[in-house]
DOBAVO-810863 format. One record per residue (C-alpha): residue number from 1; residue in one letter; x, y, z. Coordinates in Angstrom, 2 decimals, always signed. Example, Ala and Ser with C-alpha at 12.3 -4.5 7.8 and 13.67 -1.06 7.14 Angstrom:
2
  seza  papa     east    north       up
     1     A   +12.30    -4.50    +7.80
     2     S   +13.67    -1.06    +7.14
***
This chain:
131
  seza  papa     east    north       up
     1     Q   -70.80   +30.87  +124.22
     2     L   -69.14   +34.20  +125.01
     3     Q   -65.60   +34.31  +123.69
     4     L   -62.73   +36.75  +123.17
     5     V   -59.76   +35.94  +120.98
     6     E   -56.63   +38.10  +121.01
     7     S   -54.09   +38.32  +118.23
     8     G   -51.32   +40.56  +117.01
     9     G   -48.62   +39.94  +119.57
    10     G   -45.03   +39.26  +118.62
    11     L   -41.44   +40.35  +118.86
    12     V   -40.70   +44.01  +118.16
    13     Q   -37.70   +46.24  +118.68
    14     P   -37.81   +49.12  +121.15
    15     G   -39.48   +52.10  +119.54
    16     G   -41.56   +49.90  +117.30
    17     S   -45.31   +49.40  +117.05
    18     L   -47.83   +46.60  +117.28
    19     R   -51.60   +46.46  +117.03
    20     L   -53.39   +43.94  +119.16
    21     S   -56.86   +42.73  +118.23
    22     C   -59.55   +41.30  +120.48
    23     A   -62.37   +39.68  +118.53
    24     A   -65.62   +38.90  +120.31
    25     S   -68.14   +36.20  +119.53
    26     G   -71.39   +35.26  +121.21
    27     F   -72.04   +38.85  +122.29
    28     T   -71.71   +42.37  +120.96
    29     L   -68.94   +44.54  +122.33
    30     D   -71.00   +47.72  +122.27
    31     S   -72.94   +46.40  +125.26
    32     Y   -69.83   +45.64  +127.29
    33     A   -67.01   +47.64  +128.79
    34     I   -63.72   +46.13  +127.75
    35     G   -60.23   +46.25  +129.11
    36     W   -56.75   +45.34  +128.01
    37     F   -54.59   +43.89  +130.77
    38     R   -51.01   +42.76  +130.79
    39     Q   -48.98   +40.56  +133.07
    40     A   -45.24   +40.22  +133.05
    41     P   -43.50   +37.28  +134.77
    42     G   -43.51   +37.73  +138.52
    43     K   -45.66   +40.84  +138.38
    44     E   -49.25   +41.68  +139.13
    45     R   -51.77   +41.91  +136.32
    46     E   -52.11   +45.54  +135.23
    47     G   -55.02   +47.29  +133.59
    48     V   -53.48   +48.97  +130.54
    49     S   -56.44   +50.52  +128.77
    50     C   -60.20   +50.30  +128.98
    51     L   -63.14   +51.40  +126.86
    52     S   -66.67   +52.02  +127.99
    53     A   -69.60   +50.19  +126.38
    54     S   -70.74   +53.42  +124.74
    55     G   -67.25   +54.06  +123.43
    56     A   -67.30   +57.53  +124.90
    57     S   -64.83   +56.90  +127.71
    58     T   -61.28   +55.64  +127.44
    59     I   -58.90   +54.91  +130.29
    60     Y   -55.13   +54.55  +130.08
    61     A   -52.55   +53.55  +132.64
    62     D   -50.01   +56.32  +133.23
    63     S   -47.28   +54.06  +131.89
    64     V   -48.87   +53.92  +128.42
    65     K   -50.54   +57.32  +128.04
    66     G   -49.61   +58.98  +124.79
    67     R   -48.28   +55.72  +123.36
    68     F   -51.24   +53.32  +123.33
    69     T   -54.68   +53.84  +121.81
    70     I   -57.76   +51.70  +122.36
    71     S   -60.49   +51.60  +119.74
    72     R   -63.44   +49.51  +118.69
    73     D   -64.82   +48.42  +115.33
    74     N   -68.50   +47.60  +115.85
    75     A   -68.90   +46.15  +112.37
    76     N   -66.22   +43.54  +113.10
    77     N   -67.06   +43.26  +116.81
    78     T   -63.39   +43.79  +117.58
    79     V   -61.41   +45.99  +119.94
    80     Y   -57.89   +47.08  +119.12
    81     L   -54.92   +48.27  +121.10
    82     Q   -52.50   +50.27  +119.00
    83     M   -49.13   +50.31  +120.76
    84     N   -46.50   +52.77  +119.61
    85     S   -43.05   +53.70  +120.92
    86     L   -42.80   +50.34  +122.60
    87     K   -40.35   +49.88  +125.47
    88     S   -38.79   +46.80  +126.97
    89     E   -40.99   +47.24  +130.03
    90     D   -44.06   +46.73  +127.82
    91     T   -43.05   +43.09  +127.45
    92     A   -45.88   +40.97  +128.86
    93     L   -48.75   +38.68  +128.09
    94     Y   -51.64   +40.88  +127.03
    95     Y   -55.25   +39.89  +127.65
    96     C   -58.58   +41.47  +126.84
    97     A   -61.59   +41.11  +129.09
    98     A   -65.19   +42.27  +128.87
    99     D   -67.98   +42.81  +131.34
   100     A   -71.53   +44.06  +131.01
   101     L   -71.80   +45.44  +134.54
   102     Y   -68.49   +47.06  +135.47
   103     T   -67.48   +50.43  +134.06
   104     A   -64.28   +51.02  +132.14
   105     Q   -62.86   +52.88  +135.14
   106     Q   -63.65   +50.00  +137.45
   107     I   -62.17   +47.44  +135.09
   108     C   -58.91   +49.31  +134.66
   109     S   -58.56   +49.65  +138.43
   110     M   -58.84   +45.93  +139.06
   111     T   -56.02   +43.89  +140.46
   112     T   -55.10   +40.33  +139.64
   113     G   -57.53   +39.07  +142.25
   114     S   -60.56   +41.21  +141.50
   115     S   -60.22   +41.02  +137.73
   116     M   -60.78   +37.28  +137.79
   117     Y   -64.50   +38.04  +138.23
   118     L   -64.80   +39.77  +134.87
   119     E   -67.30   +38.02  +132.70
   120     V   -65.27   +37.13  +129.60
   121     W   -61.51   +36.68  +129.15
   122     G   -59.36   +35.98  +126.15
   123     Q   -56.45   +33.57  +126.16
   124     G   -53.75   +36.22  +125.82
   125     T   -51.19   +37.25  +123.25
   126     L   -47.50   +37.65  +124.01
   127     V   -45.71   +40.93  +123.33
   128     T   -41.92   +40.94  +123.53
   129     V   -40.02   +44.18  +123.10
   130     S   -36.35   +43.48  +122.64
   131     S   -33.45   +44.37  +120.41
***
C-alpha cells in the first residue's frame, strides 16, 4: 500500500520556522515527483513547492521563494519542507503528494480539481502562524 504521512506542523509565531516531514512507505520517493500543497479555509489548494524524482529540479510558489526549502532524504524515504520567516498568510493545512508520471512543474501547477488525480496523498498537517 502506497502511503505518505506528514508531520511537523504546529503553532508558531510570525518570523518563526517549522520543518514539515513527509514519510513514504510502500514505494521509494526517488522514483516519484513530489509536491507540497497547502489549503487555507475558503481558499483553493495551492502548490507550494515540488521536487522532481531525480531531485535535480525544485519548484517554489512565488509566495514562498527565499523562505521555504524542499529536500529529500533517500535513506529515510522522506521529503522535508523547511519553512522560515513564516507569515500569518502561511497558515494552512499542508499536504504532500507524489506521482510517478507527472513532473514537478506539472504538480506544482495543479489546482484543487486537477491535483485530486495525483497518485498518493498524505493526510495533512496543520500549520498556524499567529502571535
